[in-house]
PDB file of N, CA, C and O in Angstrom:
ATOM      1  N   MET A   1       0.750  64.798  -7.552  1.00  0.00           N
ATOM      2  CA  MET A   1       0.915  64.778  -8.992  1.00  0.00           C
ATOM      3  C   MET A   1       1.153  63.336  -9.434  1.00  0.00           C
ATOM      4  O   MET A   1       1.954  62.622  -8.831  1.00  0.00           O
ATOM      5  N   THR A   2       0.457  62.913 -10.486  1.00  0.00           N
ATOM      6  CA  THR A   2       0.650  61.570 -11.015  1.00  0.00           C
ATOM      7  C   THR A   2       1.607  61.618 -12.189  1.00  0.00           C
ATOM      8  O   THR A   2       1.657  62.594 -12.937  1.00  0.00           O
ATOM      9  N   MET A   3       2.358  60.551 -12.332  1.00  0.00           N
ATOM     10  CA  MET A   3       3.317  60.464 -13.437  1.00  0.00           C
ATOM     11  C   MET A   3       2.680  59.676 -14.570  1.00  0.00           C
ATOM     12  O   MET A   3       1.888  58.762 -14.344  1.00  0.00           O
ATOM     13  N   ALA A   4       3.039  60.047 -15.792  1.00  0.00           N
ATOM     14  CA  ALA A   4       2.538  59.334 -16.966  1.00  0.00           C
ATOM     15  C   ALA A   4       3.093  57.919 -16.976  1.00  0.00           C
ATOM     16  O   ALA A   4       4.254  57.686 -16.642  1.00  0.00           O
ATOM     17  N   LYS A   5       2.249  56.990 -17.360  1.00  0.00           N
ATOM     18  CA  LYS A   5       2.675  55.598 -17.441  1.00  0.00           C
ATOM     19  C   LYS A   5       3.400  55.390 -18.769  1.00  0.00           C
ATOM     20  O   LYS A   5       2.844  55.657 -19.834  1.00  0.00           O
ATOM     21  N   LEU A   6       4.629  54.917 -18.699  1.00  0.00           N
ATOM     22  CA  LEU A   6       5.402  54.631 -19.904  1.00  0.00           C
ATOM     23  C   LEU A   6       5.004  53.264 -20.440  1.00  0.00           C
ATOM     24  O   LEU A   6       4.833  52.312 -19.678  1.00  0.00           O
ATOM     25  N   THR A   7       4.860  53.178 -21.724  1.00  0.00           N
ATOM     26  CA  THR A   7       4.507  51.915 -22.349  1.00  0.00           C
ATOM     27  C   THR A   7       5.555  51.562 -23.394  1.00  0.00           C
ATOM     28  O   THR A   7       6.266  52.427 -23.904  1.00  0.00           O
ATOM     29  N   THR A   8       5.632  50.287 -23.695  1.00  0.00           N
ATOM     30  CA  THR A   8       6.536  49.838 -24.750  1.00  0.00           C
ATOM     31  C   THR A   8       5.894  50.132 -26.098  1.00  0.00           C
ATOM     32  O   THR A   8       4.683  50.340 -26.172  1.00  0.00           O
ATOM     33  N   PRO A   9       6.689  50.153 -27.167  1.00  0.00           N
ATOM     34  CA  PRO A   9       6.093  50.328 -28.496  1.00  0.00           C
ATOM     35  C   PRO A   9       5.029  49.274 -28.802  1.00  0.00           C
ATOM     36  O   PRO A   9       4.027  49.579 -29.449  1.00  0.00           O
ATOM     37  N   ALA A  10       5.235  48.049 -28.348  1.00  0.00           N
ATOM     38  CA  ALA A  10       4.252  46.984 -28.590  1.00  0.00           C
ATOM     39  C   ALA A  10       2.940  47.282 -27.867  1.00  0.00           C
ATOM     40  O   ALA A  10       1.864  47.083 -28.431  1.00  0.00           O
ATOM     41  N   GLN A  11       3.023  47.754 -26.630  1.00  0.00           N
ATOM     42  CA  GLN A  11       1.810  48.098 -25.887  1.00  0.00           C
ATOM     43  C   GLN A  11       1.090  49.272 -26.542  1.00  0.00           C
ATOM     44  O   GLN A  11      -0.138  49.291 -26.626  1.00  0.00           O
ATOM     45  N   THR A  12       1.859  50.242 -27.002  1.00  0.00           N
ATOM     46  CA  THR A  12       1.259  51.397 -27.671  1.00  0.00           C
ATOM     47  C   THR A  12       0.577  50.960 -28.956  1.00  0.00           C
ATOM     48  O   THR A  12      -0.554  51.368 -29.221  1.00  0.00           O
ATOM     49  N   ALA A  13       1.244  50.138 -29.760  1.00  0.00           N
ATOM     50  CA  ALA A  13       0.671  49.655 -31.019  1.00  0.00           C
ATOM     51  C   ALA A  13      -0.622  48.892 -30.775  1.00  0.00           C
ATOM     52  O   ALA A  13      -1.600  49.062 -31.504  1.00  0.00           O
ATOM     53  N   GLU A  14      -0.624  48.062 -29.761  1.00  0.00           N
ATOM     54  CA  GLU A  14      -1.809  47.264 -29.445  1.00  0.00           C
ATOM     55  C   GLU A  14      -2.997  48.144 -29.045  1.00  0.00           C
ATOM     56  O   GLU A  14      -4.148  47.795 -29.308  1.00  0.00           O
ATOM     57  N   ALA A  15      -2.719  49.267 -28.419  1.00  0.00           N
ATOM     58  CA  ALA A  15      -3.774  50.154 -27.929  1.00  0.00           C
ATOM     59  C   ALA A  15      -4.301  51.120 -28.999  1.00  0.00           C
ATOM     60  O   ALA A  15      -5.310  51.790 -28.776  1.00  0.00           O
ATOM     61  N   LEU A  16      -3.635  51.201 -30.151  1.00  0.00           N
ATOM     62  CA  LEU A  16      -4.063  52.141 -31.183  1.00  0.00           C
ATOM     63  C   LEU A  16      -5.347  51.684 -31.859  1.00  0.00           C
ATOM     64  O   LEU A  16      -5.572  50.492 -32.068  1.00  0.00           O
ATOM     65  N   SER A  17      -6.178  52.658 -32.193  1.00  0.00           N
ATOM     66  CA  SER A  17      -7.390  52.366 -32.965  1.00  0.00           C
ATOM     67  C   SER A  17      -6.991  52.144 -34.428  1.00  0.00           C
ATOM     68  O   SER A  17      -5.862  52.434 -34.823  1.00  0.00           O
ATOM     69  N   VAL A  18      -7.917  51.635 -35.214  1.00  0.00           N
ATOM     70  CA  VAL A  18      -7.653  51.421 -36.638  1.00  0.00           C
ATOM     71  C   VAL A  18      -7.298  52.741 -37.336  1.00  0.00           C
ATOM     72  O   VAL A  18      -6.329  52.776 -38.096  1.00  0.00           O
ATOM     73  N   PRO A  19      -8.051  53.828 -37.105  1.00  0.00           N
ATOM     74  CA  PRO A  19      -7.664  55.090 -37.749  1.00  0.00           C
ATOM     75  C   PRO A  19      -6.270  55.576 -37.347  1.00  0.00           C
ATOM     76  O   PRO A  19      -5.550  56.145 -38.168  1.00  0.00           O
ATOM     77  N   GLU A  20      -5.890  55.356 -36.098  1.00  0.00           N
ATOM     78  CA  GLU A  20      -4.545  55.762 -35.658  1.00  0.00           C
ATOM     79  C   GLU A  20      -3.473  54.934 -36.365  1.00  0.00           C
ATOM     80  O   GLU A  20      -2.424  55.459 -36.738  1.00  0.00           O
ATOM     81  N   ARG A  21      -3.733  53.657 -36.546  1.00  0.00           N
ATOM     82  CA  ARG A  21      -2.782  52.794 -37.251  1.00  0.00           C
ATOM     83  C   ARG A  21      -2.644  53.235 -38.711  1.00  0.00           C
ATOM     84  O   ARG A  21      -1.539  53.331 -39.245  1.00  0.00           O
ATOM     85  N   LEU A  22      -3.795  53.502 -39.345  1.00  0.00           N
ATOM     86  CA  LEU A  22      -3.775  53.969 -40.731  1.00  0.00           C
ATOM     87  C   LEU A  22      -3.052  55.308 -40.848  1.00  0.00           C
ATOM     88  O   LEU A  22      -2.332  55.548 -41.817  1.00  0.00           O
ATOM     89  N   LEU A  23      -3.243  56.163 -39.872  1.00  0.00           N
ATOM     90  CA  LEU A  23      -2.567  57.459 -39.871  1.00  0.00           C
ATOM     91  C   LEU A  23      -1.051  57.270 -39.862  1.00  0.00           C
ATOM     92  O   LEU A  23      -0.347  57.929 -40.627  1.00  0.00           O
ATOM     93  N   LEU A  24      -0.544  56.392 -39.019  1.00  0.00           N
ATOM     94  CA  LEU A  24       0.908  56.150 -38.978  1.00  0.00           C
ATOM     95  C   LEU A  24       1.408  55.647 -40.322  1.00  0.00           C
ATOM     96  O   LEU A  24       2.469  56.063 -40.789  1.00  0.00           O
ATOM     97  N   LEU A  25       0.646  54.750 -40.947  1.00  0.00           N
ATOM     98  CA  LEU A  25       1.042  54.246 -42.264  1.00  0.00           C
ATOM     99  C   LEU A  25       1.048  55.365 -43.300  1.00  0.00           C
ATOM    100  O   LEU A  25       1.962  55.455 -44.119  1.00  0.00           O
ATOM    101  N   CYS A  26       0.024  56.216 -43.262  1.00  0.00           N
ATOM    102  CA  CYS A  26      -0.043  57.334 -44.212  1.00  0.00           C
ATOM    103  C   CYS A  26       1.139  58.279 -44.026  1.00  0.00           C
ATOM    104  O   CYS A  26       1.779  58.681 -44.998  1.00  0.00           O
ATOM    105  N   VAL A  27       1.421  58.629 -42.784  1.00  0.00           N
ATOM    106  CA  VAL A  27       2.524  59.557 -42.513  1.00  0.00           C
ATOM    107  C   VAL A  27       3.847  58.946 -42.977  1.00  0.00           C
ATOM    108  O   VAL A  27       4.663  59.629 -43.596  1.00  0.00           O
ATOM    109  N   ALA A  28       4.058  57.671 -42.682  1.00  0.00           N
ATOM    110  CA  ALA A  28       5.301  57.006 -43.083  1.00  0.00           C
ATOM    111  C   ALA A  28       5.451  56.972 -44.603  1.00  0.00           C
ATOM    112  O   ALA A  28       6.559  57.083 -45.126  1.00  0.00           O
ATOM    113  N   ALA A  29       4.328  56.817 -45.308  1.00  0.00           N
ATOM    114  CA  ALA A  29       4.362  56.721 -46.770  1.00  0.00           C
ATOM    115  C   ALA A  29       4.282  58.080 -47.457  1.00  0.00           C
ATOM    116  O   ALA A  29       4.402  58.169 -48.679  1.00  0.00           O
ATOM    117  N   GLY A  30       4.080  59.134 -46.675  1.00  0.00           N
ATOM    118  CA  GLY A  30       3.976  60.463 -47.264  1.00  0.00           C
ATOM    119  C   GLY A  30       2.638  60.732 -47.931  1.00  0.00           C
ATOM    120  O   GLY A  30       2.539  61.578 -48.820  1.00  0.00           O
ATOM    121  N   ILE A  31       1.612  60.011 -47.502  1.00  0.00           N
ATOM    122  CA  ILE A  31       0.268  60.165 -48.055  1.00  0.00           C
ATOM    123  C   ILE A  31      -0.530  61.099 -47.156  1.00  0.00           C
ATOM    124  O   ILE A  31      -0.474  60.987 -45.931  1.00  0.00           O
ATOM    125  N   ASP A  32      -1.270  62.019 -47.762  1.00  0.00           N
ATOM    126  CA  ASP A  32      -2.113  62.930 -46.995  1.00  0.00           C
ATOM    127  C   ASP A  32      -3.217  62.106 -46.328  1.00  0.00           C
ATOM    128  O   ASP A  32      -4.034  61.484 -47.007  1.00  0.00           O
ATOM    129  N   PHE A  33      -3.232  62.106 -45.006  1.00  0.00           N
ATOM    130  CA  PHE A  33      -4.188  61.277 -44.273  1.00  0.00           C
ATOM    131  C   PHE A  33      -5.632  61.674 -44.555  1.00  0.00           C
ATOM    132  O   PHE A  33      -6.537  60.855 -44.390  1.00  0.00           O
ATOM    133  N   LYS A  34      -5.861  62.903 -44.974  1.00  0.00           N
ATOM    134  CA  LYS A  34      -7.230  63.350 -45.281  1.00  0.00           C
ATOM    135  C   LYS A  34      -7.773  62.629 -46.518  1.00  0.00           C
ATOM    136  O   LYS A  34      -8.982  62.434 -46.640  1.00  0.00           O
ATOM    137  N   HIS A  35      -6.897  62.239 -47.423  1.00  0.00           N
ATOM    138  CA  HIS A  35      -7.329  61.482 -48.605  1.00  0.00           C
ATOM    139  C   HIS A  35      -7.788  60.085 -48.206  1.00  0.00           C
ATOM    140  O   HIS A  35      -8.584  59.460 -48.908  1.00  0.00           O
ATOM    141  N   ALA A  36      -7.283  59.600 -47.077  1.00  0.00           N
ATOM    142  CA  ALA A  36      -7.685  58.289 -46.571  1.00  0.00           C
ATOM    143  C   ALA A  36      -8.911  58.406 -45.660  1.00  0.00           C
ATOM    144  O   ALA A  36      -9.325  57.431 -45.033  1.00  0.00           O
ATOM    145  N   LYS A  37      -9.486  59.615 -45.596  1.00  0.00           N
ATOM    146  CA  LYS A  37     -10.691  59.879 -44.799  1.00  0.00           C
ATOM    147  C   LYS A  37     -10.474  59.661 -43.304  1.00  0.00           C
ATOM    148  O   LYS A  37     -11.371  59.208 -42.593  1.00  0.00           O
ATOM    149  N   ILE A  38      -9.268  59.991 -42.839  1.00  0.00           N
ATOM    150  CA  ILE A  38      -8.960  59.910 -41.413  1.00  0.00           C
ATOM    151  C   ILE A  38      -9.209  61.282 -40.806  1.00  0.00           C
ATOM    152  O   ILE A  38      -8.676  62.281 -41.289  1.00  0.00           O
ATOM    153  N   ALA A  39     -10.012  61.337 -39.754  1.00  0.00           N
ATOM    154  CA  ALA A  39     -10.360  62.607 -39.111  1.00  0.00           C
ATOM    155  C   ALA A  39      -9.139  63.263 -38.482  1.00  0.00           C
ATOM    156  O   ALA A  39      -8.237  62.582 -37.992  1.00  0.00           O
ATOM    157  N   GLU A  40      -9.120  64.590 -38.501  1.00  0.00           N
ATOM    158  CA  GLU A  40      -7.993  65.343 -37.946  1.00  0.00           C
ATOM    159  C   GLU A  40      -7.777  65.071 -36.468  1.00  0.00           C
ATOM    160  O   GLU A  40      -6.657  65.190 -35.972  1.00  0.00           O
ATOM    161  N   ARG A  41      -8.836  64.706 -35.762  1.00  0.00           N
ATOM    162  CA  ARG A  41      -8.667  64.449 -34.320  1.00  0.00           C
ATOM    163  C   ARG A  41      -7.692  63.305 -34.057  1.00  0.00           C
ATOM    164  O   ARG A  41      -7.025  63.280 -33.023  1.00  0.00           O
ATOM    165  N   PHE A  42      -7.608  62.357 -34.992  1.00  0.00           N
ATOM    166  CA  PHE A  42      -6.659  61.260 -34.815  1.00  0.00           C
ATOM    167  C   PHE A  42      -5.228  61.753 -34.974  1.00  0.00           C
ATOM    168  O   PHE A  42      -4.324  61.258 -34.301  1.00  0.00           O
ATOM    169  N   ALA A  43      -5.014  62.720 -35.853  1.00  0.00           N
ATOM    170  CA  ALA A  43      -3.687  63.312 -35.993  1.00  0.00           C
ATOM    171  C   ALA A  43      -3.320  64.068 -34.717  1.00  0.00           C
ATOM    172  O   ALA A  43      -2.188  63.988 -34.241  1.00  0.00           O
ATOM    173  N   THR A  44      -4.278  64.793 -34.177  1.00  0.00           N
ATOM    174  CA  THR A  44      -4.032  65.523 -32.927  1.00  0.00           C
ATOM    175  C   THR A  44      -3.684  64.554 -31.805  1.00  0.00           C
ATOM    176  O   THR A  44      -2.748  64.791 -31.043  1.00  0.00           O
ATOM    177  N   GLU A  45      -4.438  63.461 -31.705  1.00  0.00           N
ATOM    178  CA  GLU A  45      -4.166  62.457 -30.672  1.00  0.00           C
ATOM    179  C   GLU A  45      -2.781  61.833 -30.851  1.00  0.00           C
ATOM    180  O   GLU A  45      -2.080  61.587 -29.870  1.00  0.00           O
ATOM    181  N   ALA A  46      -2.389  61.578 -32.098  1.00  0.00           N
ATOM    182  CA  ALA A  46      -1.075  60.987 -32.363  1.00  0.00           C
ATOM    183  C   ALA A  46       0.047  61.954 -31.993  1.00  0.00           C
ATOM    184  O   ALA A  46       1.106  61.529 -31.532  1.00  0.00           O
ATOM    185  N   VAL A  47      -0.180  63.249 -32.192  1.00  0.00           N
ATOM    186  CA  VAL A  47       0.806  64.255 -31.773  1.00  0.00           C
ATOM    187  C   VAL A  47       0.929  64.238 -30.256  1.00  0.00           C
ATOM    188  O   VAL A  47       2.036  64.238 -29.719  1.00  0.00           O
ATOM    189  N   VAL A  48      -0.203  64.225 -29.569  1.00  0.00           N
ATOM    190  CA  VAL A  48      -0.207  64.210 -28.103  1.00  0.00           C
ATOM    191  C   VAL A  48       0.487  62.955 -27.580  1.00  0.00           C
ATOM    192  O   VAL A  48       1.189  63.008 -26.570  1.00  0.00           O
ATOM    193  N   LYS A  49       0.295  61.836 -28.257  1.00  0.00           N
ATOM    194  CA  LYS A  49       0.927  60.574 -27.851  1.00  0.00           C
ATOM    195  C   LYS A  49       2.407  60.519 -28.217  1.00  0.00           C
ATOM    196  O   LYS A  49       3.105  59.577 -27.843  1.00  0.00           O
ATOM    197  N   GLY A  50       2.887  61.525 -28.949  1.00  0.00           N
ATOM    198  CA  GLY A  50       4.298  61.566 -29.313  1.00  0.00           C
ATOM    199  C   GLY A  50       4.661  60.666 -30.481  1.00  0.00           C
ATOM    200  O   GLY A  50       5.823  60.291 -30.635  1.00  0.00           O
ATOM    201  N   LEU A  51       3.672  60.313 -31.314  1.00  0.00           N
ATOM    202  CA  LEU A  51       3.935  59.416 -32.433  1.00  0.00           C
ATOM    203  C   LEU A  51       4.260  60.158 -33.723  1.00  0.00           C
ATOM    204  O   LEU A  51       5.004  59.651 -34.562  1.00  0.00           O
ATOM    205  N   ILE A  52       3.704  61.356 -33.884  1.00  0.00           N
ATOM    206  CA  ILE A  52       3.986  62.176 -35.061  1.00  0.00           C
ATOM    207  C   ILE A  52       4.222  63.611 -34.626  1.00  0.00           C
ATOM    208  O   ILE A  52       3.872  64.007 -33.514  1.00  0.00           O
ATOM    209  N   THR A  53       4.813  64.370 -35.509  1.00  0.00           N
ATOM    210  CA  THR A  53       5.063  65.784 -35.262  1.00  0.00           C
ATOM    211  C   THR A  53       5.043  66.519 -36.597  1.00  0.00           C
ATOM    212  O   THR A  53       5.077  65.902 -37.661  1.00  0.00           O
ATOM    213  N   LEU A  54       4.988  67.820 -36.526  1.00  0.00           N
ATOM    214  CA  LEU A  54       5.106  68.637 -37.731  1.00  0.00           C
ATOM    215  C   LEU A  54       6.569  68.989 -37.932  1.00  0.00           C
ATOM    216  O   LEU A  54       7.227  69.450 -36.999  1.00  0.00           O
ATOM    217  N   ASP A  55       7.094  68.775 -39.151  1.00  0.00           N
ATOM    218  CA  ASP A  55       8.476  69.171 -39.411  1.00  0.00           C
ATOM    219  C   ASP A  55       8.524  70.664 -39.736  1.00  0.00           C
ATOM    220  O   ASP A  55       7.490  71.334 -39.735  1.00  0.00           O
ATOM    221  N   THR A  56       9.696  71.176 -40.008  1.00  0.00           N
ATOM    222  CA  THR A  56       9.852  72.611 -40.271  1.00  0.00           C
ATOM    223  C   THR A  56       9.111  73.058 -41.516  1.00  0.00           C
ATOM    224  O   THR A  56       8.796  74.241 -41.646  1.00  0.00           O
ATOM    225  N   GLY A  57       8.826  72.151 -42.432  1.00  0.00           N
ATOM    226  CA  GLY A  57       8.078  72.476 -43.643  1.00  0.00           C
ATOM    227  C   GLY A  57       6.576  72.352 -43.478  1.00  0.00           C
ATOM    228  O   GLY A  57       5.824  72.572 -44.428  1.00  0.00           O
ATOM    229  N   GLY A  58       6.130  72.000 -42.273  1.00  0.00           N
ATOM    230  CA  GLY A  58       4.705  71.871 -42.008  1.00  0.00           C
ATOM    231  C   GLY A  58       4.112  70.522 -42.371  1.00  0.00           C
ATOM    232  O   GLY A  58       2.892  70.357 -42.364  1.00  0.00           O
ATOM    233  N   GLN A  59       4.965  69.555 -42.688  1.00  0.00           N
ATOM    234  CA  GLN A  59       4.508  68.205 -43.028  1.00  0.00           C
ATOM    235  C   GLN A  59       4.528  67.313 -41.792  1.00  0.00           C
ATOM    236  O   GLN A  59       5.400  67.448 -40.934  1.00  0.00           O
ATOM    237  N   LEU A  60       3.568  66.408 -41.707  1.00  0.00           N
ATOM    238  CA  LEU A  60       3.580  65.442 -40.619  1.00  0.00           C
ATOM    239  C   LEU A  60       4.711  64.454 -40.845  1.00  0.00           C
ATOM    240  O   LEU A  60       4.969  64.034 -41.973  1.00  0.00           O
ATOM    241  N   THR A  61       5.371  64.092 -39.776  1.00  0.00           N
ATOM    242  CA  THR A  61       6.451  63.119 -39.847  1.00  0.00           C
ATOM    243  C   THR A  61       6.420  62.249 -38.597  1.00  0.00           C
ATOM    244  O   THR A  61       5.963  62.685 -37.540  1.00  0.00           O
ATOM    245  N   LEU A  62       6.901  61.031 -38.721  1.00  0.00           N
ATOM    246  CA  LEU A  62       6.957  60.135 -37.568  1.00  0.00           C
ATOM    247  C   LEU A  62       8.063  60.569 -36.620  1.00  0.00           C
ATOM    248  O   LEU A  62       9.134  60.997 -37.051  1.00  0.00           O
ATOM    249  N   THR A  63       7.794  60.453 -35.337  1.00  0.00           N
ATOM    250  CA  THR A  63       8.840  60.643 -34.339  1.00  0.00           C
ATOM    251  C   THR A  63       9.595  59.319 -34.194  1.00  0.00           C
ATOM    252  O   THR A  63       9.211  58.315 -34.795  1.00  0.00           O
ATOM    253  N   ASP A  64      10.654  59.317 -33.410  1.00  0.00           N
ATOM    254  CA  ASP A  64      11.367  58.057 -33.158  1.00  0.00           C
ATOM    255  C   ASP A  64      10.416  57.035 -32.538  1.00  0.00           C
ATOM    256  O   ASP A  64      10.443  55.856 -32.890  1.00  0.00           O
ATOM    257  N   ARG A  65       9.578  57.497 -31.617  1.00  0.00           N
ATOM    258  CA  ARG A  65       8.609  56.590 -30.978  1.00  0.00           C
ATOM    259  C   ARG A  65       7.597  56.096 -32.014  1.00  0.00           C
ATOM    260  O   ARG A  65       7.232  54.920 -32.008  1.00  0.00           O
ATOM    261  N   GLY A  66       7.148  56.968 -32.886  1.00  0.00           N
ATOM    262  CA  GLY A  66       6.212  56.573 -33.934  1.00  0.00           C
ATOM    263  C   GLY A  66       6.806  55.523 -34.853  1.00  0.00           C
ATOM    264  O   GLY A  66       6.119  54.584 -35.253  1.00  0.00           O
ATOM    265  N   ARG A  67       8.090  55.677 -35.194  1.00  0.00           N
ATOM    266  CA  ARG A  67       8.766  54.675 -36.038  1.00  0.00           C
ATOM    267  C   ARG A  67       8.877  53.340 -35.309  1.00  0.00           C
ATOM    268  O   ARG A  67       8.712  52.281 -35.915  1.00  0.00           O
ATOM    269  N   ALA A  68       9.160  53.394 -33.999  1.00  0.00           N
ATOM    270  CA  ALA A  68       9.269  52.156 -33.217  1.00  0.00           C
ATOM    271  C   ALA A  68       7.919  51.439 -33.150  1.00  0.00           C
ATOM    272  O   ALA A  68       7.857  50.215 -33.257  1.00  0.00           O
ATOM    273  N   VAL A  69       6.849  52.198 -32.974  1.00  0.00           N
ATOM    274  CA  VAL A  69       5.509  51.602 -32.935  1.00  0.00           C
ATOM    275  C   VAL A  69       5.164  51.010 -34.296  1.00  0.00           C
ATOM    276  O   VAL A  69       4.616  49.910 -34.366  1.00  0.00           O
ATOM    277  N   LEU A  70       5.473  51.716 -35.370  1.00  0.00           N
ATOM    278  CA  LEU A  70       5.196  51.215 -36.711  1.00  0.00           C
ATOM    279  C   LEU A  70       5.986  49.937 -36.995  1.00  0.00           C
ATOM    280  O   LEU A  70       5.453  48.999 -37.587  1.00  0.00           O
ATOM    281  N   ARG A  71       7.240  49.895 -36.581  1.00  0.00           N
ATOM    282  CA  ARG A  71       8.056  48.662 -36.760  1.00  0.00           C
ATOM    283  C   ARG A  71       7.429  47.497 -35.994  1.00  0.00           C
ATOM    284  O   ARG A  71       7.456  46.360 -36.463  1.00  0.00           O
ATOM    285  N   THR A  72       6.867  47.777 -34.822  1.00  0.00           N
ATOM    286  CA  THR A  72       6.201  46.723 -34.038  1.00  0.00           C
ATOM    287  C   THR A  72       4.955  46.232 -34.758  1.00  0.00           C
ATOM    288  O   THR A  72       4.651  45.039 -34.736  1.00  0.00           O
ATOM    289  N   MET A  73       4.229  47.156 -35.401  1.00  0.00           N
ATOM    290  CA  MET A  73       3.022  46.786 -36.135  1.00  0.00           C
ATOM    291  C   MET A  73       3.348  45.969 -37.382  1.00  0.00           C
ATOM    292  O   MET A  73       2.544  45.142 -37.811  1.00  0.00           O
ATOM    293  N   LEU A  74       4.523  46.199 -37.963  1.00  0.00           N
ATOM    294  CA  LEU A  74       4.908  45.555 -39.227  1.00  0.00           C
ATOM    295  C   LEU A  74       6.260  44.846 -39.059  1.00  0.00           C
ATOM    296  O   LEU A  74       7.248  45.260 -39.666  1.00  0.00           O
ATOM    297  N   PRO A  75       6.314  43.808 -38.263  1.00  0.00           N
ATOM    298  CA  PRO A  75       7.606  43.182 -37.939  1.00  0.00           C
ATOM    299  C   PRO A  75       8.320  42.539 -39.120  1.00  0.00           C
ATOM    300  O   PRO A  75       9.541  42.381 -39.089  1.00  0.00           O
ATOM    301  N   ASP A  76       7.578  42.166 -40.162  1.00  0.00           N
ATOM    302  CA  ASP A  76       8.203  41.469 -41.282  1.00  0.00           C
ATOM    303  C   ASP A  76       8.735  42.398 -42.366  1.00  0.00           C
ATOM    304  O   ASP A  76       9.277  41.933 -43.368  1.00  0.00           O
ATOM    305  N   LEU A  77       8.583  43.706 -42.174  1.00  0.00           N
ATOM    306  CA  LEU A  77       9.068  44.644 -43.193  1.00  0.00           C
ATOM    307  C   LEU A  77      10.383  45.242 -42.791  1.00  0.00           C
ATOM    308  O   LEU A  77      10.943  46.054 -43.527  1.00  0.00           O
TER     309      LEU A  77
END
């Protein structure tokens, strides 16, 4: 059995595609990612990567890891 490779938030941010980065920004801002023309598969991938999750109300929200990656992407904010 192989173990998953752990990465730092900076490594994760660097590896994200443009749509994945936009998705994190949309989720953080409370914007429906579909309005930004981001495909649902990117949301699924972000869930699998542990960056976003569905809250009890069914809304996408950033996980702690997702917030750390977003802070790495936007260090001056």
